[in-house]
Every structure is written in C-alpha cells, then in structure tokens.
C-alpha positions as CSV (number, residue, x, y, z in Angstrom):
1,V,-8.7,-16.7,12.1
2,I,-6.3,-14.4,10.3
3,K,-5.7,-17.0,7.6
4,D,-9.4,-17.1,6.9
5,D,-9.6,-13.3,6.7
6,V,-6.6,-13.2,4.3
7,I,-8.1,-16.0,2.1
8,K,-11.4,-14.0,2.0
9,M,-9.6,-10.8,1.0
10,Y,-7.7,-12.5,-1.8
11,T,-10.7,-14.4,-3.1
12,Q,-12.7,-11.1,-3.2
13,S,-9.9,-9.4,-5.0
14,F,-8.8,-12.0,-7.5
15,T,-10.5,-14.6,-9.7
16,E,-9.5,-18.3,-9.4
17,Q,-7.5,-18.0,-12.6
18,E,-5.6,-14.9,-11.3
19,L,-4.9,-16.7,-8.0
20,N,-3.5,-19.6,-9.9
21,E,-1.3,-17.3,-12.0
22,L,-0.1,-15.5,-8.8
23,T,0.8,-18.9,-7.2
24,A,2.8,-19.8,-10.3
25,F,4.5,-16.5,-10.3
26,Y,5.5,-16.7,-6.6
27,K,6.9,-20.2,-7.2
28,S,9.1,-18.9,-10.0
29,P,12.6,-17.5,-9.3
30,T,11.4,-14.0,-9.9
31,G,8.5,-14.5,-7.6
32,Q,10.7,-15.8,-4.9
33,K,13.0,-12.8,-5.3
34,A,9.9,-10.5,-5.1
35,L,8.8,-12.2,-1.9
36,S,12.3,-11.9,-0.3
37,T,12.8,-8.3,-1.3
38,M,9.3,-7.0,-0.8
39,P,9.5,-6.3,3.0
40,T,12.7,-4.2,2.5
41,L,11.1,-2.4,-0.4
42,M,8.0,-1.6,1.6
43,V,10.0,-0.2,4.5
44,K,12.0,2.0,2.1
45,T,8.8,3.1,0.4
46,I,7.3,4.1,3.8
47,Q,10.5,6.0,4.6
48,I,10.4,7.9,1.4
49,G,6.7,8.8,2.0
50,Q,7.5,10.0,5.5
51,Q,10.4,12.1,4.3
52,N,8.2,13.7,1.6
53,I,5.6,14.5,4.3
54,K,8.2,16.1,6.5
55,E,9.5,18.2,3.6
56,H,6.0,19.4,2.7
57,L,4.4,19.4,6.1
58,S,4.0,23.2,6.3
59,E,2.3,23.2,2.8
60,L,0.0,20.4,3.9
61,Q,-0.9,22.2,7.1
62,K,-1.7,25.5,5.2
63,E,-3.9,23.5,2.7
64,I,-5.8,21.8,5.6
65,E,-6.3,25.2,7.3
66,K,-7.5,26.8,4.1
67,R,-10.0,24.0,3.4
68,T,-11.2,24.0,7.0
69,E,-11.9,27.7,6.7
70,E,-13.7,27.2,3.4
71,N,-15.8,24.5,4.9
72,K,-16.8,26.7,7.8
73,K,-18.1,29.3,5.4
74,K,-20.5,26.8,3.8
C-alpha cells in the first residue's frame, strides 16, 4: 500500500523522462553517495532547524501574540 502511494506521489511530481533521469542519477556513484548520506544530512538539517527555533522562540512567540491581537481587532 505504501509503495503504491509513493509511486503515485512521484508520478504526480515528475514526468516519465524526469523519473528516468532520477533513476540514472541514483544508479551513478554520486547518486549512490547521495542516497547513503541523505538520512544523516536530513537529521542534521532538522537539528539545525530546531536549534534556530530555540534561539528565536521568544521572537516567534511575540510575533504570534501580535498577529493574534491584530486578528482579534478585525
């Protein structure tokens, strides 16, 4: 079931030619390296995002409060 959903997602997002090109890329040495390093890079990217949110949380909260108040006035 998941496989069918993933296939549908890819075929809705890419043309047949693009899928062929992606397949060729992922069969290449660079594509294989991308596949093997991508999970680690994704985890690190999420960690960077979480750290940025922590560092700017008070600013984000103030902006949310400001916009909430502005929306109440409308």
